C-alpha positions as CSV (number, residue, x, y, z in Angstrom):
1,M,34.3,-25.6,38.8
2,N,31.0,-24.5,37.5
3,C,31.9,-22.7,33.9
4,F,29.8,-19.6,34.6
5,F,32.2,-19.1,37.7
6,T,35.0,-20.0,35.8
7,R,33.8,-17.3,33.2
8,I,33.2,-14.9,35.7
9,I,36.8,-15.3,37.3
10,I,38.7,-15.1,34.5
11,I,36.8,-11.5,33.4
12,S,37.3,-10.2,36.8
13,V,41.2,-11.0,36.8
14,V,41.8,-9.7,33.7
15,L,40.1,-6.5,34.3
16,F,41.1,-5.8,37.9
17,S,44.8,-6.6,37.1
18,V,45.1,-4.8,33.8
19,F,42.8,-1.5,34.6
20,P,43.4,0.5,37.8
21,L,40.0,1.1,39.7
22,N,40.3,5.0,38.8
23,S,40.5,4.1,35.0
24,M,37.0,2.1,35.0
25,G,35.0,5.2,34.5
26,A,35.0,7.0,31.2
27,E,36.5,10.7,30.4
28,K,33.9,13.5,30.6
29,N,33.5,15.7,27.4
30,I,31.1,18.4,26.9
31,P,28.7,16.5,24.3
32,D,28.5,13.9,27.4
33,E,27.7,15.8,29.9
34,I,25.2,18.1,28.1
35,A,23.2,14.8,27.1
36,K,22.6,14.3,31.1
37,D,21.9,17.7,31.8
38,L,19.6,17.8,28.9
39,A,18.4,14.1,29.0
40,L,14.4,13.1,28.4
41,I,12.7,13.0,31.9
42,E,9.0,12.3,32.6
43,A,6.8,13.2,35.3
44,S,2.9,13.7,36.3
45,V,1.3,17.1,36.5
46,I,-0.3,17.6,39.9
47,K,-3.0,20.2,40.4
48,G,-1.8,22.1,44.1
49,P,-3.7,24.7,45.9
50,D,-4.4,28.1,44.5
51,G,-4.3,27.2,41.1
52,R,-0.5,26.6,41.5
53,Y,0.6,23.5,39.2
54,L,3.4,21.1,40.7
55,L,5.4,18.0,39.1
56,N,5.8,14.8,41.4
57,I,9.9,15.0,41.1
58,G,12.3,17.8,42.6
59,E,16.3,18.1,43.0
60,N,16.4,14.5,44.2
61,N,16.1,13.8,40.3
62,Q,18.2,16.6,39.4
63,I,15.6,19.1,38.5
64,K,16.7,22.7,38.1
65,K,14.7,25.9,38.1
66,G,14.5,26.9,34.5
67,D,13.5,23.7,33.0
68,L,11.4,23.5,30.3
69,W,8.7,20.9,29.8
70,T,5.7,19.8,27.5
71,L,2.6,18.4,27.9
72,Y,0.0,16.8,24.9
73,S,-3.2,16.2,24.6
74,A,-3.7,12.2,23.7
75,G,-4.8,13.6,20.3
76,E,-7.1,12.4,17.6
77,Q,-7.3,8.9,16.4
78,I,-5.7,8.0,13.0
79,I,-7.9,5.6,10.9
80,D,-6.8,4.4,7.2
81,P,-9.3,5.6,4.9
82,G,-8.4,2.3,2.4
83,T,-8.8,-0.2,5.0
84,G,-10.4,1.2,8.2
85,K,-8.0,0.2,10.4
86,K,-6.8,2.5,13.4
87,L,-3.2,3.2,13.0
88,G,-3.1,4.9,16.3
89,T,-2.9,9.0,17.4
90,L,-1.1,12.1,16.9
91,P,-0.4,13.5,20.0
92,T,-1.0,17.6,19.7
93,L,1.1,20.1,22.1
94,L,-1.0,22.2,24.6
95,A,1.5,23.8,26.9
96,I,5.3,24.8,27.2
97,C,6.2,24.7,30.9
98,K,8.9,26.0,33.3
99,V,10.0,24.9,36.4
100,V,10.0,28.3,38.8
101,R,11.0,26.2,42.1
102,V,12.2,23.3,42.9
103,E,11.8,21.0,46.4
104,K,13.2,17.9,47.2
105,K,10.7,16.1,46.0
106,F,8.6,18.3,43.9
107,S,8.6,21.1,41.9
108,E,6.3,24.1,41.0
109,I,5.7,25.2,37.2
110,T,4.4,27.9,35.4
111,I,2.2,26.8,32.2
112,K,1.8,28.5,29.1
113,C,-1.2,27.1,26.6
114,L,-0.3,27.7,23.1
115,N,-4.1,28.0,22.4
116,E,-6.4,29.2,25.0
117,P,-8.2,27.7,26.7
118,C,-6.0,24.5,28.0
119,D,-7.5,22.5,30.7
120,I,-4.4,20.9,32.8
121,Q,-5.6,18.1,35.0
122,S,-3.2,16.2,37.6
123,G,-1.9,13.0,36.2
124,L,-0.8,14.8,32.7
125,T,2.3,13.1,31.3
126,A,4.9,16.5,31.4
127,H,8.1,15.9,29.3
128,R,11.4,17.4,29.8
129,F,13.2,18.9,27.4
130,R,11.1,17.6,24.5
131,D,10.5,19.8,21.1
132,I,12.0,22.8,23.4
133,K,12.8,25.5,20.5
134,T,17.1,25.2,20.8
135,T,19.7,27.6,19.1
136,F,23.2,27.3,19.0
137,Q,25.2,30.4,19.0
138,D,28.7,30.4,18.3
139,M,31.0,33.6,19.0
140,D,34.4,32.6,18.2
141,D,33.6,31.2,14.7
142,A,35.0,27.7,15.7
143,S,32.6,25.7,17.3
144,F,30.5,24.4,15.1
145,H,31.9,20.7,15.0
146,L,30.6,20.9,18.9
147,Y,27.2,22.1,17.7
148,E,27.0,18.9,15.5
149,L,27.8,16.6,18.0
150,I,25.6,18.1,20.7
151,R,22.8,18.2,18.2
152,A,22.8,14.5,17.5
153,R,23.2,13.8,20.7
154,L,19.9,15.7,21.6
155,P,17.4,15.1,18.8
156,A,14.2,15.1,20.7
157,L,14.7,19.1,20.9
158,D,13.3,21.0,18.3
159,W,16.6,22.8,16.8
160,Q,16.3,26.2,15.1
161,G,19.7,25.8,13.7
162,Y,23.2,27.1,14.3
163,Q,24.4,30.8,14.2
164,R,27.1,33.3,14.0
165,I,26.9,36.3,16.2
166,D,29.1,38.6,18.2
167,D,28.8,40.1,21.5
168,T,27.0,43.0,20.1
169,A,24.3,40.8,18.8
170,R,23.7,38.5,21.7
171,T,19.8,39.0,23.4
172,M,18.4,37.8,26.8
173,P,17.3,34.4,25.8
174,S,13.5,33.8,26.2
175,S,11.5,32.0,28.9
176,E,10.4,29.6,26.4
177,E,13.2,28.4,24.9
178,I,17.3,26.9,25.5
179,V,20.1,29.0,23.8
180,I,23.4,27.3,24.0
181,I,26.2,30.2,23.7
182,A,29.7,29.1,23.0
183,D,32.5,31.7,23.4
184,K,36.7,30.6,23.4
185,K,36.7,29.6,26.8
186,I,33.3,28.9,27.9
187,L,29.5,27.0,27.0
188,T,26.7,28.2,28.6
189,I,23.4,26.7,28.7
190,W,20.3,28.9,29.0
191,S,16.6,27.4,29.9
192,G,13.4,29.4,30.6
193,G,15.3,32.7,30.7
194,E,17.7,30.6,33.7
195,I,21.4,29.4,33.0
196,V,21.1,26.2,33.9
197,A,24.8,25.0,33.2
198,V,28.2,26.2,31.9
199,Y,31.1,24.0,31.0
200,D,34.8,24.5,30.3
201,K,35.7,24.3,26.5
202,S,39.3,23.3,27.4
203,I,37.8,19.8,28.2
204,F,36.1,19.5,25.1
205,V,39.5,20.4,23.4
206,H,41.1,17.9,25.7
207,S,39.2,15.1,24.7
208,A,38.9,15.9,21.3
209,S,42.4,15.9,20.6
210,Q,44.3,13.6,23.0
211,P,47.1,11.8,21.3
212,E,46.3,8.6,19.3
213,T,48.2,5.6,20.1
214,I,49.0,4.3,16.6
215,Q,51.9,3.7,13.8
216,P,52.6,6.6,12.2
217,E,52.0,5.4,8.7
218,L,48.4,4.8,10.3
219,S,47.9,8.3,11.8
220,V,44.1,9.6,11.0
221,T,44.0,13.1,8.9
222,K,40.9,14.6,10.9
223,T,38.7,16.3,8.6
224,K,35.8,18.9,9.5
225,V,31.9,17.7,9.1
226,N,29.6,20.2,7.9
227,T,26.4,19.0,8.6
228,S,24.5,17.2,11.3
229,I,26.7,14.9,13.7
230,Q,29.7,13.3,14.7
231,E,33.4,14.6,13.9
232,N,36.1,13.9,16.8
233,I,34.1,11.6,18.8
234,P,36.6,9.9,20.7
235,G,37.6,6.5,18.8
236,L,40.1,4.8,16.4
237,S,43.1,4.7,18.8
238,K,44.2,2.0,17.2
239,V,42.7,2.4,13.5
240,T,42.5,-0.9,10.7
241,P,45.3,-0.7,7.8
242,G,44.7,1.5,4.9
243,L,46.0,4.5,3.8
244,N,47.4,7.7,5.6
245,T,44.6,9.4,4.5
246,T,40.9,9.0,5.5
247,L,37.6,9.9,3.3
248,E,35.4,13.0,3.9
249,I,31.8,12.2,4.5
250,K,29.5,15.5,4.6
251,N,26.7,14.0,5.2
252,I,25.5,12.0,8.3
253,F,22.2,12.9,9.9
254,S,21.1,10.9,13.7
255,V,17.9,8.9,12.6
256,G,16.6,6.8,15.7
257,D,17.5,6.2,19.3
258,I,16.5,2.7,20.4
259,E,16.6,1.8,24.1
260,H,17.9,-1.6,23.2
261,A,21.4,-2.9,22.3
262,V,20.5,-4.1,18.7
263,T,22.8,-7.0,17.3
264,S,21.4,-6.8,13.5
265,M,19.2,-4.4,11.2
266,G,17.6,-4.0,7.6
267,I,14.8,-2.9,5.8
268,M,12.7,-4.7,3.9
269,T,8.9,-4.9,2.4
270,P,6.9,-7.9,4.2
271,I,4.9,-10.3,1.9
272,D,1.2,-8.5,0.7
273,S,2.4,-5.2,1.6
274,Q,3.7,-2.2,-0.4
275,I,5.2,-0.3,3.1
276,P,8.9,-0.6,4.1
277,Y,9.7,-1.9,7.8
278,F,12.6,-1.0,10.0
279,I,13.8,-3.8,11.3
280,Y,16.2,-4.6,14.1
281,L,17.2,-7.7,16.7
282,Y,18.0,-7.2,20.2
283,D,18.5,-10.2,22.5
284,K,15.7,-12.7,21.3
285,T,13.9,-10.3,19.9
286,I,12.8,-9.1,16.3
287,D,11.1,-5.8,16.3
288,A,9.5,-4.4,13.0
289,R,8.2,-1.0,12.7
290,A,5.9,0.3,9.6
291,M,8.4,3.3,8.0
292,D,5.1,5.1,8.0
293,G,4.4,4.9,11.6
294,S,1.1,2.6,11.3
295,E,2.3,-0.3,12.8
296,K,4.8,-2.5,14.9
297,L,5.1,-6.3,14.9
298,L,7.0,-8.8,17.1
299,Y,8.6,-12.1,17.4
300,T,10.4,-13.6,20.1
301,Y,12.2,-16.6,20.5
302,K,11.4,-18.6,23.7
303,G,13.8,-21.4,23.5
304,F,17.1,-21.5,25.3
305,G,19.7,-20.6,22.9
306,E,21.3,-17.1,22.4
307,V,20.4,-15.7,18.9
308,I,23.6,-14.3,17.9
309,D,22.5,-12.4,14.8
310,M,19.6,-11.7,12.0
311,S,19.9,-12.2,8.0
312,L,17.4,-10.5,5.8
313,G,17.1,-12.2,2.4
314,N,14.0,-11.7,0.1
315,N,10.5,-12.6,-0.2
316,G,10.1,-11.7,3.7
317,L,12.6,-14.5,4.2
318,I,14.6,-13.7,7.9
319,V,17.2,-16.2,9.1
320,L,18.1,-16.3,13.1
321,N,21.5,-18.0,13.7
322,I,20.9,-19.1,17.5
323,F,23.7,-20.9,19.7
324,V,22.8,-23.2,22.3
325,Q,25.4,-24.2,24.4
326,S,25.1,-27.9,24.5
327,E,23.9,-28.6,21.1
328,G,25.9,-25.9,19.1
329,M,25.2,-24.0,16.3
330,R,20.8,-24.1,15.3
331,S,19.2,-21.7,12.6
332,R,15.7,-21.0,12.0
333,V,13.9,-19.6,9.2
334,L,10.8,-16.9,9.4
335,R,8.9,-15.1,6.8
336,F,7.5,-11.9,7.5
337,S,4.5,-11.0,6.0
338,S,1.5,-7.9,6.7
339,A,0.3,-10.5,9.3
340,G,3.2,-11.2,11.3
341,F,6.3,-13.7,11.4
342,T,6.0,-17.0,10.3
343,V,8.3,-19.7,11.4
344,L,9.2,-22.1,8.3
345,S,12.2,-24.5,9.5
346,K,14.2,-24.5,12.7
347,D,16.6,-26.4,14.9
348,I,18.7,-26.1,11.2
349,D,22.7,-27.4,11.7
350,Y,24.1,-24.1,9.8
351,F,25.3,-20.9,10.4
352,M,23.4,-19.3,7.6
353,K,23.1,-16.0,6.2
354,F,21.5,-14.2,3.0
355,S,24.3,-12.9,0.7
356,D,24.9,-11.1,-2.6
357,A,22.2,-8.4,-1.6
358,G,24.5,-5.8,-3.0
359,E,23.5,-2.1,-3.8
360,S,21.4,-3.5,-7.1
361,N,19.1,-5.4,-4.5
362,G,19.5,-8.1,-7.1
363,N,19.6,-11.9,-6.5
364,V,19.8,-13.4,-3.3
365,S,21.5,-16.7,-1.9
366,L,21.1,-18.5,1.1
367,I,25.0,-19.5,2.6
368,G,25.3,-22.2,5.1
369,Q,28.4,-23.1,6.8
370,K,28.8,-25.8,9.6
371,Y,29.9,-24.9,13.2
372,D,31.2,-26.8,16.2
373,T,31.1,-26.7,19.9
374,D,35.2,-26.5,19.7
375,N,34.8,-23.1,18.1
376,S,35.8,-24.2,14.6
377,F,33.8,-23.7,11.1
378,D,34.2,-26.8,8.4
379,P,36.0,-25.9,5.9
380,V,33.3,-26.0,3.1
381,A,30.0,-23.8,2.4
382,F,26.7,-24.4,0.7
383,H,24.3,-22.9,-1.2
384,L,21.0,-23.7,0.4
385,D,17.5,-23.4,-0.5
386,I,14.2,-23.1,1.1
387,D,11.2,-24.6,-0.3
388,T,7.4,-23.4,0.3
389,N,7.2,-26.2,3.3
390,G,10.6,-24.5,5.2
391,D,12.4,-27.7,4.6
392,I,16.1,-26.7,3.8
393,K,17.9,-28.1,0.6
394,R,21.4,-28.3,0.2
395,L,22.6,-27.7,-3.3
396,N,26.1,-27.5,-4.4
397,T,29.3,-27.2,-2.3
398,I,31.0,-23.8,-2.2
399,G,34.6,-24.1,-2.3
400,V,35.9,-22.1,-0.3
401,P,39.5,-21.0,0.7
402,A,41.1,-22.3,4.1
403,G,40.2,-21.4,7.2
404,F,37.1,-19.3,5.8
405,R,34.2,-18.2,7.9
406,L,31.0,-17.0,7.4
407,P,30.0,-14.4,9.7
408,G,30.7,-11.1,8.0
409,A,32.4,-12.6,4.9
410,F,31.0,-12.1,1.4
411,F,32.0,-13.3,-2.2
412,D,31.9,-11.3,-5.6
413,D,33.9,-10.1,-8.6
414,L,35.4,-6.7,-6.7
415,N,37.8,-5.8,-9.5
416,G,35.8,-6.9,-12.7
417,N,37.8,-9.8,-14.0
418,K,34.9,-12.5,-14.0
419,I,36.7,-14.4,-11.1
420,Q,34.6,-14.3,-7.6
421,E,36.8,-13.0,-4.7
422,F,36.2,-14.7,-1.3
423,V,36.5,-11.9,1.5
424,F,36.4,-13.3,5.0
425,Y,38.0,-12.4,8.9
426,N,40.2,-15.1,9.6
427,A,40.8,-16.9,12.9
428,G,43.1,-14.1,13.9
429,G,40.5,-11.4,13.3
430,K,42.2,-10.0,10.2
431,L,40.4,-9.2,6.9
432,A,41.5,-11.4,4.0
433,I,41.0,-11.9,0.1
434,F,41.5,-15.1,-1.9
435,E,41.1,-15.4,-5.5
436,D,41.2,-19.0,-7.0
437,N,42.5,-20.1,-4.0
438,N,45.4,-17.7,-3.7
439,Q,45.4,-15.0,-1.3
440,K,45.8,-11.6,-2.6
441,W,45.5,-9.3,0.1
442,K,45.3,-9.1,4.0
443,S,45.3,-6.5,6.5
444,A,48.4,-5.7,8.5
445,A,46.1,-5.3,12.1
446,L,43.1,-6.4,13.5
447,F,39.4,-6.0,13.0
448,G,37.3,-6.3,16.1
449,P,33.9,-8.2,16.1
450,S,30.9,-6.5,16.8
451,N,29.8,-9.6,19.4
452,S,31.6,-12.2,21.0
453,I,29.8,-15.4,22.5
454,L,32.1,-17.6,25.2
455,V,31.5,-21.0,24.4
456,D,32.1,-23.8,27.1
457,D,34.3,-27.0,26.4
458,M,31.8,-29.8,26.0
459,I,34.1,-32.6,27.1
460,N,36.5,-30.9,29.6
461,E,34.6,-28.3,31.7
462,T,37.8,-27.2,33.7
463,N,39.1,-25.9,30.3
464,A,38.3,-22.0,30.2
465,P,35.5,-21.2,27.3
466,T,36.8,-19.9,24.3
467,D,35.3,-17.3,21.8
468,L,33.0,-17.4,18.9
469,H,33.6,-14.5,16.7
470,L,31.2,-12.3,14.8
471,W,31.5,-9.8,12.7
472,P,29.0,-7.2,11.1
473,Q,28.1,-8.2,7.5
474,P,29.2,-5.5,4.9
475,V,27.1,-3.7,2.3
476,L,28.5,-3.5,-1.4
477,L,28.2,-0.7,-3.5
478,Q,28.7,-1.0,-7.6
479,S,30.7,1.8,-9.2
480,D,31.4,1.3,-12.7
481,N,32.5,-1.9,-13.2
482,L,34.0,-2.6,-9.8
483,I,32.6,-3.3,-6.3
484,L,33.1,-1.4,-3.3
485,A,32.1,-3.1,0.4
486,V,31.6,-0.6,3.0
487,I,32.9,-2.4,6.1
488,P,32.5,-1.6,10.2
489,V,35.6,-0.7,12.2
490,N,36.0,-1.6,15.3
491,S,39.0,-2.0,17.8
492,S,39.8,-5.5,18.8
493,G,41.2,-6.7,22.1
494,F,39.7,-8.4,25.5
495,W,38.9,-5.4,26.9
496,R,36.0,-4.7,24.2
497,I,34.7,-8.3,24.6
498,A,34.3,-8.0,27.7
499,I,32.7,-4.4,28.3
500,E,31.1,-5.2,24.7
501,N,31.3,-1.5,23.6
502,S,34.1,-0.3,21.6
503,Q,34.9,3.1,21.7
504,T,37.1,3.2,19.0
505,A,34.9,2.5,16.1
506,G,34.0,4.1,12.5
507,L,33.7,2.9,9.0
508,G,35.7,1.6,6.1
509,I,35.7,1.3,2.5
510,L,37.7,-1.6,0.9
511,C,38.4,-1.1,-3.4
512,P,40.0,-2.8,-6.0
513,Q,42.9,-0.5,-7.3
514,N,45.6,-1.0,-10.1
515,G,45.7,-5.1,-9.3
516,S,45.0,-4.7,-5.5
517,Y,43.3,-3.3,-3.1
518,T,43.1,-0.5,-0.6
519,F,40.9,-0.1,2.6
520,R,40.3,3.7,3.6
521,L,38.5,4.8,6.8
522,F,36.2,7.1,6.8
523,N,36.5,10.8,9.0
524,T,33.6,9.8,10.8
525,R,33.9,8.3,13.8
526,F,31.4,6.9,16.7
527,Q,31.4,6.7,20.4
528,G,30.4,2.9,20.6
529,A,31.0,-0.5,18.3
530,V,29.1,-0.5,14.9
531,Q,27.1,-3.4,15.6
532,S,25.5,-3.4,11.9
533,I,25.0,-1.6,8.7
534,C,22.3,-1.8,5.9
535,L,21.5,-0.3,2.5
536,Y,18.0,0.8,1.4
537,G,17.6,3.0,-1.5
538,N,20.2,5.4,-1.6
539,T,21.1,5.6,2.0
540,L,23.7,3.5,4.1
541,Y,21.7,3.0,7.8
542,V,24.7,2.6,10.5
543,A,23.4,1.1,14.1
544,V,25.9,1.7,16.6
545,G,26.0,0.4,20.3
546,E,26.1,2.7,23.2
547,G,26.6,1.6,26.8
548,N,27.2,-2.1,28.1
549,S,25.8,-4.6,29.9
550,F,28.1,-4.0,32.8
551,T,26.5,-0.9,33.3
552,G,22.6,-1.9,32.2
553,K,22.9,1.1,30.0
554,E,23.0,-0.2,26.7
555,R,21.6,1.7,23.6
556,T,21.6,2.1,20.1
557,Q,22.1,5.3,17.9
558,I,20.7,5.1,14.3
559,F,22.6,7.3,11.5
560,A,22.2,7.7,7.8
561,I,24.7,8.4,5.2
562,P,24.0,8.9,1.4
563,V,25.8,6.6,-0.9
564,Q,26.5,9.3,-3.2
565,D,28.6,11.2,-0.5
566,I,30.2,7.5,-0.1
567,K,30.7,7.6,-3.8
568,T,31.9,11.2,-4.1
569,S,34.3,11.0,-1.4
570,L,36.8,8.5,-3.4
571,N,36.7,10.6,-6.3
């Protein structure tokens, strides 16, 4: 039987035999519903008769009376005074619009120009709920965490902050702003002077406090986060082994929203440049964006293989690991400069990654390990070198423990005893630590991979495909003479792999302690799998995937956590 249809049958049988149809939908909660009701939408302005203005969408597109829109001019060209290079345009806010009447296929709007006169012509693009002033008013003094969740989901709004008020302080919201009012029972959204939505808060309470199906000794203590996102986001129904107390992270910020499912990310400064670039991999494309917004560069792999991850090194070097069903692992090395991407070498038959890049950003080594299509890694790894022509040279052999797998692995002297530990995920998905080829620690529960690839049996095509699991690379932090490892925590199980999205995800930290090791979870939980984490300066960046390929709505949220907060939480 064709391997593709074998794969589809296997997935279908498991899904429909294990999960009833009425359980396929995700449970709704207030932040999700508000994110949908206040979602960004674009429309075109139509200059109608008698000086009236319309939008080319209406009730069929869930437009409501009171919806607020913004109009922008194209803006002036920004030119770098040093190079004369055109960097782009800076749009200028022209006007705020309010929907006053809704028909099935169009809406009527009123327009308030911010600087008179403003000539609004047909064809101008309008943006719903972008840069609209928004205030959250809390009447029961117990909805701050709800404010955090809503604000994190809607970064395009112009948030004016959180207010604690009583009933006597309430005023009628203006026609040019959004006001979200929370009392003990309901949450009301005013937009444009109209009530556009009312939610029962008991839905949120139920969703946030549903019982966890975990062993008692692994229960998670929920703590309150007091800044801009995420506490009580559904997740961690099955946690990773560690202590029974979590680490409180007080500052975590939503800093980006990417419309792709990001596999790997990092920040690096290319050759011949002083500007750092935020770089991420999705599908077969590397997207590099200058942190000052001046430039965007792309590289797309055009082969038949599947690009499974990316690893960043020094001097603009980037490794892409590519799996080709008929050949196995075929990696390539790129050099990133201010002129773009250059392929230095390709069709290298190793799984490769750069390692040793901890908080100090010191020396970085290129490590390789052989991989066969029978889903097994060779029991040895190698230090590799790249010369100026891009040729790969094998240096010394690394004496790794039996069962060592390079994806998600690292080695360093964690406990400061001058002996290097090997930390990796074994074949069963458990995190293991070896020192002098002796196992020093192993997790009691499984870690879920961030990605899993089905590998066909090249000899017997009637066999069911096996899985090649990939784990996110951890981030290493220095604390006195110890090394701490921040590690993504995703759930395990076939269902998570099938839908490519873990709704039980977070972060944890591996710490040497009194001759052994502990693994402690952060209190922050994410509504999606942690796909990648990276360190730049004094900030940890986290890429969280939302949605799945079955629905076609894959996105990635980028969050930032100050490193100092992580270290402080350990004290």
